[in-house]
N, C-alpha and C positions, 0 to 999 in steps of 0.2 A: 732098055734098062728095066730091071725088075725092082719095083719099089718095096721097101720094107714097111710092114704094117706097124704103126706106132703102138707101143705097149702102154696100157693105162698106168699112170704114176701120180704120186702126190709129192708136194713140196710144202714145208712149213717154215714161215719166217717168224722167228722168235724175236720179240721186241721187249724193251724195258725202259724205265725212266732212270736217269742218273742226274747227278748235279750239273752235268754239262748239257742235259736235254735228252731227247729220244736217241736210243741206240738200238741197232740191229745186230744179230749174231751172224757172222760169216765164218764158215769152216774152210780150211784149205785142204784140198785133196793131196794124197800122197804124190810126191814128185816122180815116183817110179810107176805110177798107175798107167795101165794101158788105155784108160778112158779119162779124158780131161785132166791130165797130170798138172798139179800145181794150181789148179783153178780155185778161186775163192767163190763159194756158193752157199746156198742155204741147205739145211738137212732135207733129204728127200730120196725117193727111189720108186721102183716099180711096185705095183700091188702084188701081194702074195695071195695064194689060194685061201690061206687061213683068214685073211682080212674080211672075206665075205661069209665066214662061218656064222651059223645061227647063234651059237653061244657068244660070239663076239658082239653081235648085234644086241643081245640081251644085257650086255655089260656097258652099253653106251648111255650116257646121261643127257637128257634133254633133246634127243634127236632120234628119229626112226628112219627106216629106209625110204619110206614114201616121201617124207619131207626132204630128206637129203637128195634123193633122186630128182625131185621137182626143182630143187635149187640149182642142180647141175644141168637140168634140161634133158635128162635121160629117163627111159622107162623104169629101170630098176638097177639095183646094185650101187647106188650112189653112196650109201653109208660106208662102204669099204674104203672110199677115198679118205674120209675123215680118220678111220681106223689106221690106215696105212701111214698117214701123216704123223699120228701119235707114235706108232711103232718106230718109224724112221727117226723121229726126234730122239727116242731112247737109244736106238741102235748106233746112231752116228754121233750124237752129242751128249748122251747120258742124261738128257732132260726128260722126265717122265710126267706127262700131262694126265694125271689120274687123281681120283678121289680115294681117300682111305675109308675105313669102316665108319668113321664118325662124320663123314661128309665133307671133310676139309681136304685141301690139296695135300698130296703126300709129301712128307718132309724127308729129305735125304741129307741130314745135317749132323748125324751122330756117327762116330767111327764104325760101330758095329753095323749100322744100317747101310752106310756107304759101302762097306766091304761086301755085305750080303747082296746088294743090288749090283755091285761090280761083277760078282761071280754070275749072277743071273744074266746080266748083259753079255758077258763073255760066252756063256752057254748058248744064248740066243743067237749071237753072231756066228757061232760055230755050228749052228744047226742042231745043237744037242737039246734044245728046249723050244717049245712053241710059246708064242706070246700069250695065247689064251690060257695056257697052264700057269704061266707066271702070274697073270692077273688073278686067276682062281685061287692059287695057293697063297698069295699075299693079301687076298680079300680086297682087291682094288677094282674101281670102275673107271671107265674112260671118260675124260673131260671133253667129250665131243661138243658140248655146249659152249666151250671157250674158244673154239676155232671158228674163224670167219673166212668164208670163201670169197676171194676177190679177183682172181685172174686165171686165165686158161691159155696155155701155150702148147703148140705142137711143133716138134722138131722138123726142120726143113727136109724136103724130099732130097734123097741122095746121101744123107748122113749115114755113117756106118751103124749107128744105133739111133732109133727114133722113139720118142715118148710123147704120149698125149697126157699132159700134166696139168693137174688142178693145183692152184696155189692157195694156201691158207695163211692167215696171220694169227698169232696167239701171243698173249702176254706171258713172258717167262715166269714160272712159279717161283715164289720166294722160298728160300731154304734149300735150293738146289744149285750145284755148281756144274758148269759145262766140263765134260771129260772127253778128250779126244780118244778115239778107239785105237789110234796108232797103227791102223791098218789101212782103212780107206781115207781117214782124216788124220793129219799130223799136227795141226795147230788150229787155233780159233782166235777170234777177236770180237769184242763188243765195240761198235764204232758208230759214230754219227753217219747217217746215210750220205750227207753231202761230202764228208771227208773220205768216205769209201769211194765215191765217184772221183774225187781228186786223185786218189791213189791209182784208180783205174786209168784215168787220162794221162797220168805221168808214167804209166807202165809198171808201177810197183805191184799192182794187183792185176791178175788175169781173170777176166769175168766174161760170161756169155751174155748175149742180148737180153734174155728174160731177167737175169739178175740186175743188169744195168737199168733196165726200164722200171723194175720194181723199186730200186733205190731212188730213181728219179721221182716216182710217185710219192715215196715216203719222205723225201727231203724237206718238204714244206711243213711238216707237222712238228710240234714242239713237245708232244707227250704221247704216250702209248694210248691213253684214253681217247684223245681226240682223233688219233689215227684209226683206232678200232671202230669208233663211232662212224667215221666217214666211210670206211670199207664196208661196214654193215649196211649202210644206206644205199649201196650200189644195187641197181636192179638189172641193168643190161651188162652182161659180161661176155663179150664175143670171143670166139676162139681166134687166137693170133697165130698165123702160120708164116714165119719168116721165109723168105726166098733168097737165094744166093745170086748176086749180081755178077756181071762180067769179071769184075776185079776181085771177087770173093767176098764182097761186102754183104752184110745181112740187110735185107729190105723188108719193110713192113707195109701192110695195106695203106695206100695213099702216097707212099714214097715214089719218086720218079724211077721208072724201070721195073716196078713191081710186076706189072702185067706182062711185060716183055720177058721177065724171068720165068713166068709160068709157061710160056711157049717153049723156052729153052729146057725146062724140066721135062716136058712131054717128048722132046727130041733127044734127051739124055745129054744135054750140053751143060757146061759151066759147073759141073759137080766137083766139089773138092772135099 
């Protein structure tokens, strides 16, 4: 069996406070997608070459590559993960985590502004515009200081697509609405983490292991502030590599059968 090298990727969990308590944003993938059709998940995707550009680094607020790389435990290139998380948030959810020229979070709450950025996003998703040029032309800087790194997942061996994904959490900016791209994502929901888990267990929501485990982590928090504070205080963030058991179940380190599944991987068994 030839293993697929995981691609570097970022995921951002957007959270907010509501009258009902803490809510997280879940996007539903297109039902006709060739990859994870119909899944409920957080915005995210693979890093682009442009995410590591020097100009992009110069537009980041409160974080440089040395600090970012140290946080991730890699020698260099860590800042690109924060940049990718912000880019993916805009591409998939229409939420732009940036500061304007006055230093406040950018507002997308006027019809003319909404339409202008809708066209920008459409061009970005079509490959007709680079993210860095959008930022430059609009006079924006990336709110990298508002993203908190809290989790690291690697797709199981044998999967048709594999990602080495860093997970971030950020408070959703006020004055912006979520907009599905109607291409990769067809709907979205702001939902209590516990209720999202109930929908997963009932079969109403389809979700992958990293999404489920993230929601389980977040379910005990009552506010975005308390959640962000707890995630920021984390110091040890191990890489989690699920393995596939005999019956197709996802196993994590410490689960019965996890080490046995490693042997099966090496022999090319049990892959689904």
